[in-house]
C-alpha positions as CSV (number, residue, x, y, z in Angstrom):
1,M,-146.2,21.4,78.2
2,N,-149.7,19.9,78.0
3,T,-149.8,16.2,78.6
4,I,-151.4,14.6,75.6
5,V,-150.7,11.0,76.7
6,S,-153.4,8.9,78.8
7,V,-151.8,6.0,80.9
8,L,-154.2,3.3,82.3
9,F,-153.6,0.3,84.3
10,Y,-156.1,-2.7,84.4
11,I,-156.2,-6.5,84.6
12,K,-156.2,-8.8,82.0
13,R,-158.7,-11.5,83.2
14,S,-158.6,-13.5,79.6
15,K,-155.0,-14.5,80.9
16,A,-155.7,-15.4,84.4
17,N,-153.6,-18.6,85.5
18,N,-155.4,-21.7,86.9
19,E,-155.7,-20.1,90.3
20,G,-157.2,-16.9,88.9
21,I,-154.4,-14.6,89.4
22,C,-154.4,-12.1,86.3
23,P,-151.7,-9.9,84.8
24,I,-151.6,-6.3,85.2
25,Y,-151.5,-4.5,82.0
26,V,-150.6,-0.9,81.1
27,R,-152.6,0.9,78.2
28,V,-151.1,4.1,76.8
29,T,-153.4,6.0,74.8
30,I,-152.5,9.1,72.4
31,Q,-155.2,10.8,70.4
32,S,-157.4,7.7,70.2
33,K,-154.8,5.5,69.3
34,R,-153.2,3.2,71.8
35,F,-150.7,0.5,72.6
36,E,-150.3,-1.7,75.5
37,F,-147.8,-4.1,77.5
38,S,-147.4,-6.4,80.5
39,T,-146.0,-4.6,83.6
40,N,-144.9,-8.4,84.9
41,K,-147.0,-7.9,87.9
42,Y,-149.7,-10.1,88.9
43,I,-152.9,-9.9,91.5
44,N,-155.8,-11.7,92.6
45,P,-159.0,-9.7,90.8
46,N,-160.7,-9.3,94.1
47,R,-157.7,-7.0,95.2
48,W,-157.7,-4.9,92.3
49,S,-159.3,-1.6,92.4
50,R,-160.6,-0.6,89.1
51,E,-161.6,2.9,89.9
52,G,-157.9,3.7,91.3
53,S,-156.1,1.7,88.6
54,K,-154.1,0.3,91.4
55,V,-154.1,-2.6,94.0
56,K,-156.0,-2.4,97.0
57,G,-154.8,-2.0,100.5
58,T,-151.7,-0.9,102.0
59,N,-149.8,-3.7,102.8
60,E,-146.3,-4.8,101.4
61,E,-147.4,-6.5,98.2
62,A,-149.7,-3.5,97.5
63,R,-147.0,-1.1,98.0
64,T,-144.6,-2.9,96.1
65,I,-146.9,-3.3,92.9
66,N,-148.3,0.3,93.0
67,N,-144.8,1.8,93.2
68,H,-143.9,-0.2,90.2
69,L,-146.9,1.0,88.5
70,D,-146.0,4.6,89.5
71,Y,-142.3,3.9,88.0
72,L,-143.9,2.9,84.5
73,K,-146.3,6.0,84.5
74,N,-143.3,8.3,85.0
75,Q,-141.4,6.3,82.4
76,V,-143.9,7.0,79.9
77,L,-144.1,10.5,80.6
78,E,-140.5,10.9,80.3
79,A,-140.4,9.1,76.9
80,E,-143.0,11.8,75.9
81,K,-140.5,14.4,77.0
82,K,-137.9,12.9,75.2
83,L,-139.9,13.0,72.1
84,F,-140.5,16.7,72.5
85,K,-136.6,17.5,73.2
86,K,-136.0,15.6,69.9
87,D,-138.5,17.2,68.0
88,I,-140.2,14.3,67.1
89,K,-143.9,14.2,66.7
90,V,-145.8,12.6,69.7
91,T,-147.5,9.7,68.1
92,S,-148.4,6.1,69.5
93,E,-146.1,4.5,67.4
94,N,-143.1,6.9,68.1
95,L,-143.9,6.8,71.8
96,K,-143.8,3.0,71.8
97,N,-140.6,3.0,70.0
98,E,-138.9,5.7,72.5
99,L,-140.3,3.7,75.9
100,L,-139.6,0.1,74.6
101,G,-136.5,0.8,72.5
102,D,-137.7,-0.6,69.2
103,N,-136.2,2.2,67.6
104,E,-132.8,0.9,68.0
105,T,-131.5,-1.8,65.5
106,K,-130.3,-4.9,67.5
107,R,-126.9,-5.6,66.3
108,M,-126.2,-9.2,66.0
109,L,-122.5,-10.7,66.2
110,I,-122.5,-12.8,63.0
111,P,-123.4,-10.3,60.5
112,I,-120.7,-8.1,61.8
113,F,-118.2,-10.7,62.1
114,Q,-119.1,-11.9,58.4
115,D,-119.0,-8.4,56.8
116,H,-115.4,-8.1,58.4
117,N,-114.4,-11.4,56.6
118,N,-116.0,-10.3,53.2
119,K,-113.8,-6.8,53.4
120,I,-110.7,-9.2,54.0
121,K,-111.7,-11.2,51.1
122,E,-111.9,-7.9,48.8
123,L,-108.4,-6.9,49.9
124,V,-106.6,-10.4,49.6
125,G,-103.7,-10.0,47.3
126,K,-103.4,-6.2,48.1
127,E,-103.3,-6.1,52.0
128,Y,-104.1,-9.4,53.1
129,A,-102.6,-13.0,52.3
130,L,-105.3,-15.6,51.6
131,G,-104.2,-17.7,54.7
132,T,-105.2,-14.4,56.8
133,L,-108.8,-15.0,55.2
134,E,-109.0,-18.7,56.0
135,R,-108.1,-18.1,59.7
136,Y,-110.7,-15.8,60.0
137,K,-113.3,-17.7,58.0
138,T,-112.4,-20.5,60.3
139,S,-112.7,-18.2,63.6
140,L,-116.3,-17.3,62.5
141,S,-117.2,-21.1,61.9
142,H,-115.9,-21.6,65.5
143,T,-117.9,-19.0,67.0
144,I,-121.3,-20.1,65.3
145,E,-120.4,-23.7,66.9
146,F,-119.8,-22.0,70.2
147,L,-123.0,-20.2,70.3
148,Q,-125.0,-23.5,69.5
149,W,-123.0,-25.4,72.0
150,K,-123.4,-22.9,74.6
151,F,-126.8,-20.8,74.0
152,K,-128.5,-23.3,71.7
153,V,-128.5,-20.0,69.2
154,T,-127.3,-19.2,65.8
155,D,-126.4,-15.6,66.9
156,I,-126.3,-13.2,69.7
157,E,-126.7,-9.6,70.2
158,I,-123.4,-7.9,70.9
159,T,-124.5,-6.1,73.9
160,K,-124.9,-9.6,75.6
161,I,-121.3,-10.6,75.0
162,D,-119.4,-10.0,78.2
163,H,-116.5,-11.2,80.2
164,A,-118.3,-14.9,80.9
165,F,-118.9,-15.1,77.2
166,V,-115.1,-14.9,76.8
167,T,-113.8,-17.0,79.1
168,D,-116.7,-19.9,78.1
169,Y,-115.5,-19.2,74.6
170,E,-112.0,-20.1,75.6
171,F,-112.9,-23.2,77.8
172,W,-114.9,-24.3,74.4
173,L,-111.8,-24.1,72.3
174,R,-109.6,-25.7,74.8
175,S,-111.9,-28.7,75.7
176,V,-114.6,-29.4,73.2
177,R,-112.2,-28.2,70.0
178,N,-109.3,-29.6,71.8
179,C,-107.1,-26.7,70.5
180,A,-103.6,-26.1,71.9
181,N,-102.7,-23.0,73.9
182,N,-101.3,-20.9,71.2
183,T,-104.2,-21.9,68.8
184,T,-106.8,-20.9,71.2
185,V,-105.0,-17.6,72.0
186,K,-105.1,-16.9,68.2
187,Y,-108.5,-17.5,67.7
188,L,-109.6,-15.3,70.6
189,K,-107.4,-12.6,69.0
190,N,-109.2,-13.0,65.6
191,F,-112.6,-12.6,67.6
192,N,-111.3,-9.7,69.8
193,K,-110.9,-7.7,66.5
194,I,-114.4,-8.0,65.9
195,I,-115.2,-6.8,69.4
196,K,-112.9,-3.9,69.0
197,I,-114.8,-3.0,65.6
198,C,-118.0,-2.9,67.9
199,L,-115.9,-0.8,70.5
200,A,-115.0,1.9,67.9
201,N,-118.2,2.2,66.2
202,E,-119.8,2.7,70.0
203,W,-122.0,-0.2,69.6
204,I,-121.0,-1.4,72.8
205,T,-120.1,0.5,75.5
206,K,-117.8,-2.2,77.6
207,N,-115.0,-4.2,76.4
208,P,-115.6,-7.8,77.5
209,F,-111.8,-8.4,77.0
210,A,-110.8,-5.8,79.4
211,N,-109.9,-8.0,82.6
212,Y,-108.9,-11.1,80.0
213,K,-105.2,-12.3,80.0
214,S,-103.7,-15.0,77.6
215,K,-100.1,-15.5,76.7
216,V,-98.6,-17.5,73.7
217,K,-96.3,-20.0,74.8
218,E,-93.1,-20.3,73.3
219,V,-92.7,-23.2,70.9
220,E,-89.5,-24.6,70.4
221,R,-88.7,-24.7,66.7
222,V,-87.0,-27.5,65.0
223,Y,-84.5,-26.8,62.6
224,L,-81.6,-29.1,60.6
225,S,-77.9,-29.3,61.9
226,E,-75.2,-28.8,59.3
227,E,-74.6,-32.6,59.3
228,E,-78.2,-33.0,58.4
229,I,-78.2,-30.3,55.7
230,Q,-75.2,-32.0,54.1
231,N,-76.6,-35.2,54.2
232,I,-79.5,-34.2,52.2
233,I,-77.5,-32.5,49.6
234,N,-75.3,-35.4,49.1
235,K,-78.2,-37.9,48.8
236,D,-78.3,-39.2,45.4
237,F,-82.0,-39.5,44.6
238,K,-83.1,-41.9,41.5
239,I,-86.9,-40.4,41.9
240,E,-87.0,-37.3,40.1
241,R,-89.6,-35.5,42.2
242,L,-87.7,-36.0,45.5
243,S,-84.8,-34.6,43.8
244,L,-87.0,-31.8,43.0
245,V,-88.3,-31.3,46.4
246,R,-84.7,-31.7,48.0
247,D,-83.8,-28.9,45.8
248,I,-86.4,-26.4,46.5
249,F,-86.3,-27.4,50.1
250,I,-82.3,-26.7,50.3
251,F,-83.3,-23.5,48.4
252,S,-85.4,-22.3,51.4
253,C,-82.4,-23.5,53.8
254,F,-80.3,-20.9,52.2
255,T,-82.5,-18.1,51.7
256,G,-84.8,-18.1,54.6
257,L,-88.1,-17.8,52.2
258,A,-91.4,-19.4,53.3
259,Y,-93.1,-21.8,51.0
260,V,-95.5,-19.0,49.6
261,D,-92.9,-16.6,49.0
262,V,-90.7,-19.1,47.1
263,K,-93.8,-20.1,44.9
264,N,-94.3,-16.6,43.9
265,L,-90.6,-15.8,42.9
266,T,-89.9,-14.7,39.2
267,K,-86.6,-14.0,37.6
268,S,-87.5,-10.4,38.1
269,H,-87.0,-10.6,41.9
270,I,-83.2,-11.2,41.4
271,S,-81.1,-8.0,40.7
272,L,-77.7,-6.9,41.7
273,G,-77.1,-5.7,45.6
274,I,-75.4,-3.0,47.1
275,D,-72.4,-5.2,47.1
276,G,-72.6,-5.8,43.2
277,Q,-73.6,-9.4,43.6
278,K,-76.9,-11.0,42.6
279,W,-79.6,-10.5,45.6
280,I,-83.2,-11.7,46.0
281,F,-85.4,-8.8,46.2
282,T,-88.9,-9.7,47.5
283,H,-91.7,-8.9,50.0
284,R,-93.2,-11.7,52.6
285,Q,-96.7,-12.4,51.6
286,K,-97.7,-12.7,55.3
287,T,-96.5,-9.5,56.7
288,E,-95.6,-7.6,53.3
289,S,-92.4,-6.6,54.8
290,A,-89.2,-6.5,52.5
291,S,-86.8,-9.2,52.4
292,K,-83.5,-8.7,50.5
293,I,-81.4,-11.6,50.5
294,P,-78.0,-12.4,49.1
295,I,-77.6,-15.4,46.5
296,L,-75.1,-18.1,48.0
297,P,-73.3,-20.2,45.8
298,V,-75.4,-23.1,46.5
299,T,-78.7,-21.1,46.2
300,Q,-77.4,-20.1,42.4
301,M,-76.8,-23.5,41.6
302,I,-80.4,-24.5,42.5
303,I,-81.4,-21.5,40.1
304,D,-79.4,-22.4,37.3
305,K,-80.3,-26.0,37.4
306,Y,-84.1,-25.2,37.0
307,E,-83.6,-22.1,34.7
308,N,-85.1,-24.0,31.7
309,H,-87.6,-26.1,33.3
310,P,-90.8,-26.4,31.4
311,Q,-93.0,-25.7,34.4
312,S,-90.9,-22.6,35.7
313,N,-90.9,-21.5,32.1
314,N,-94.8,-21.8,31.6
315,Q,-95.8,-20.5,34.7
316,E,-93.1,-17.7,34.5
317,K,-91.5,-18.9,38.0
318,L,-88.1,-19.0,39.1
319,L,-88.5,-22.7,40.6
320,P,-91.0,-25.4,39.4
321,I,-92.3,-25.7,42.9
322,L,-95.2,-28.2,43.8
323,S,-98.1,-27.7,46.3
324,N,-97.3,-27.3,50.0
325,Q,-99.1,-30.5,50.8
326,R,-97.4,-32.4,48.2
327,M,-94.1,-31.0,49.2
328,N,-94.4,-31.6,52.9
329,A,-95.5,-35.4,51.9
330,Y,-92.4,-36.0,49.8
331,L,-90.2,-34.2,52.5
332,K,-91.1,-36.9,54.9
333,E,-89.9,-39.7,52.5
334,I,-86.6,-37.6,52.3
335,A,-86.4,-37.6,56.0
336,T,-86.7,-41.4,56.1
337,V,-84.2,-42.1,53.5
338,C,-81.8,-39.7,55.0
339,E,-82.3,-41.2,58.4
340,I,-83.3,-37.9,59.6
341,E,-85.7,-38.4,62.6
342,K,-87.2,-35.0,62.9
343,E,-90.9,-34.3,61.2
344,L,-89.5,-32.6,58.4
345,T,-92.0,-30.0,56.7
346,F,-91.1,-27.1,54.2
347,H,-91.3,-24.4,57.0
348,I,-88.2,-26.0,58.8
349,A,-86.0,-24.6,55.9
350,R,-86.7,-21.3,57.3
351,H,-85.9,-21.9,60.7
352,T,-82.6,-23.7,59.6
353,F,-81.7,-20.5,57.7
354,A,-82.1,-18.7,60.7
355,T,-80.3,-20.9,63.1
356,T,-77.7,-23.2,61.4
357,V,-77.2,-21.1,58.2
358,T,-76.7,-18.0,59.5
359,L,-76.6,-17.1,63.3
360,T,-74.6,-20.0,64.1
361,N,-72.0,-18.9,61.6
362,G,-71.8,-15.4,63.2
363,V,-74.1,-13.6,61.1
364,P,-75.5,-10.5,63.0
365,I,-79.1,-11.0,64.4
366,E,-80.0,-7.6,62.8
367,S,-79.1,-9.0,59.4
368,V,-80.7,-12.2,60.0
369,S,-84.1,-10.1,61.1
370,K,-83.8,-8.3,57.8
371,M,-83.3,-11.0,55.5
372,L,-86.3,-12.7,57.1
373,G,-88.4,-9.9,56.5
374,H,-89.3,-9.9,60.3
375,K,-90.8,-6.7,61.3
376,N,-89.8,-6.9,65.0
377,L,-86.4,-8.0,66.2
378,K,-88.0,-9.8,69.2
379,T,-89.4,-12.5,66.6
380,T,-85.7,-13.1,65.6
381,Q,-84.7,-13.4,68.9
382,H,-86.5,-16.7,69.4
383,Y,-84.2,-18.3,67.1
384,A,-81.1,-17.1,69.0
385,K,-82.3,-18.4,72.1
386,I,-82.4,-22.2,71.2
387,L,-78.6,-22.2,69.9
388,D,-77.0,-24.1,72.6
389,K,-74.5,-25.0,70.4
390,K,-73.4,-21.1,69.6
391,V,-73.5,-20.6,73.3
392,G,-71.1,-23.4,73.8
393,E,-68.5,-22.3,71.1
394,D,-68.7,-18.4,72.8
395,M,-67.9,-19.7,76.0
396,M,-65.2,-22.1,74.8
397,I,-63.5,-18.9,73.4
398,L,-64.1,-17.2,77.0
399,R,-62.7,-20.3,78.6
400,D,-59.5,-19.9,76.1
401,K,-59.1,-16.4,77.2
402,F,-59.2,-17.1,80.8
403,A,-56.6,-20.1,80.3
404,A,-54.4,-17.8,78.4
405,K,-54.4,-15.3,81.4
406,N,-53.4,-18.0,83.7
407,F,-56.4,-17.0,85.9
408,N,-56.4,-19.0,89.3
409,P,-59.0,-18.2,91.8
410,N,-56.9,-19.5,94.4
411,S,-54.3,-16.8,94.1
412,N,-53.9,-13.2,94.4
413,V,-53.6,-12.4,90.7
414,E,-55.8,-9.6,89.7
415,V,-57.8,-10.0,86.6
416,V,-57.9,-7.1,84.4
């Protein structure tokens, strides 16, 4: 292969500093067209050999700089070979792109994140819930704030995201944003999804999360006792809005449905189940998993009470539910009136169904899991862990069995 590339090193006197030290530049010429760039090396003009295109002498500085210049010249010639192998015409522009990497598009983090969110938005109601989109939008907003806080930039190349970036992001979420442990873990999980997209597309080769470990701390779920449920049911509310909110809250306590799933219920969701009784057949919006729930007497009473309610008929909904914000605000009033010290929210009804209504009354955990629409039994098992009352009752039965056998550890009686 005949070399058609000319490489020349020279000092640029016009850019000399106050001490007269000049930067060394390399000029690459191809068929009378050329480009140049700095070698990032500097030398006193008196020590530069124009004829040899190198530093004079054999001292350590001269050898170091000249070796670097030889390296750069070889890089230019290697770039020329690569163009030949790719069957790309060797021109000044193509060689510059190959040598300096201008041919590679710099992929930035924020557009990739935004593109992901745009796709989620298009699939809301089909594959994703609106809440999922909102969480990713918040996660993107936090990421932009972190970039400004840490690097004073509005975006960053994805190749620059490393393990330190992840740990610094975690620190920012916990300190500056004052996020709790589980919230921090969830935001980093969202960010990790974007990293996985980059890895899958081979835009990056190393996973910055490779050596990162985080753990969601188990949160003790608040639920109502049977006495507290009965107290709310028996309370005679003179204010219509409180009576309405109470009824729908109790409906959720005896179905286990989350707010958005109660809101989406229509009369078409009620059909006869395998036992010939009325059931609710629906899908959880959060996970899209099926929930099949037998209708208990108290549930049916609430459905009948609001069957002809104007709001239900106008919106073709099963129940005239208010906004989640208003429901939670009114539930706090109900808690005060009923002298319940727990911070009452609508989601507590779902926890109450899992614990007080079902598991405490001996409903198998597998059945509870199906009614709640859990995809994993481990999710339901969190409720079973908090039922100290149930553990006490079970152990009381065990005590009675041992008492009936007259078991005495000081005797020689063998227990079968």
